[in-house]
N, C-alpha and C positions, 0 to 999 in steps of 0.2 A: 718273810719274803726272801726268795733266793736271789743272790746277786747274778747279774747277767753281764756277759762280756760284750762291750761295744768299742768300736774305734772312736777315738776322741775327735771331736770337730773343733775344739777350742785350743788344745795344746799340740796340735799336729805339726810336724816338720815336713813329712812326706805324705804318708797315708793315715797317720794317727794310730797305727798298730801298737807301737811301743808305749805311747801315752795311754792307750786303752788298757794295755796289760798292767801298767803301773797303777792306774786307778783301780783296776780289779783286785790286784794283790796288795793295795795300800802301800805302795813304795814310791820313792822319789823318781820322777820321770827321767832325770839325768842318769840315775843309777841303772835303770833298765836300758837306756840307750847305750851306755858304756858297756854293759854286759853283752848286749846284742852285737855291737861293733867288735868286741873282743872275741866272741864266738865266731863271728863272720871271718875275722882274720885267721883264727886258728883252723877253720875248716876250709880255707882257700876260697872264701866268698860265695861260691855257688850254692851250697846247701842252705845257708841262711838267707841268701837272696831269694831263692825259690820259696822258702818258708814265708818270708815277708810278703812276697807277691800273692801267694795262696791265701795267707791270712787277710790281706787287704781285700781280696775278693770275697772271702767267706764271712768274715766278721762284719756285722751290720754297723752302720754309723750310729752314734748316740742319738736318741730321739731329741728333737727340738721341743723345748718347753715354751710355748707361747702363752703370754698372759691373756686371760679371757677378757673380752671387751664388754 
């Protein structure tokens, strides 16, 4: 079964994009957030902000697993 990229609904701070990427690549969410902030600062914020907003719109939220009654 292929892995799918989803935004996190559990570990999100803003939109869940970094948490979703961390889950997909099996990395620590704090590390992904630090990398994202570092890249945003190096690129004068605008490109990474646009990337985040587009990813927030394009990447679907993780499916909710409801227990069956």
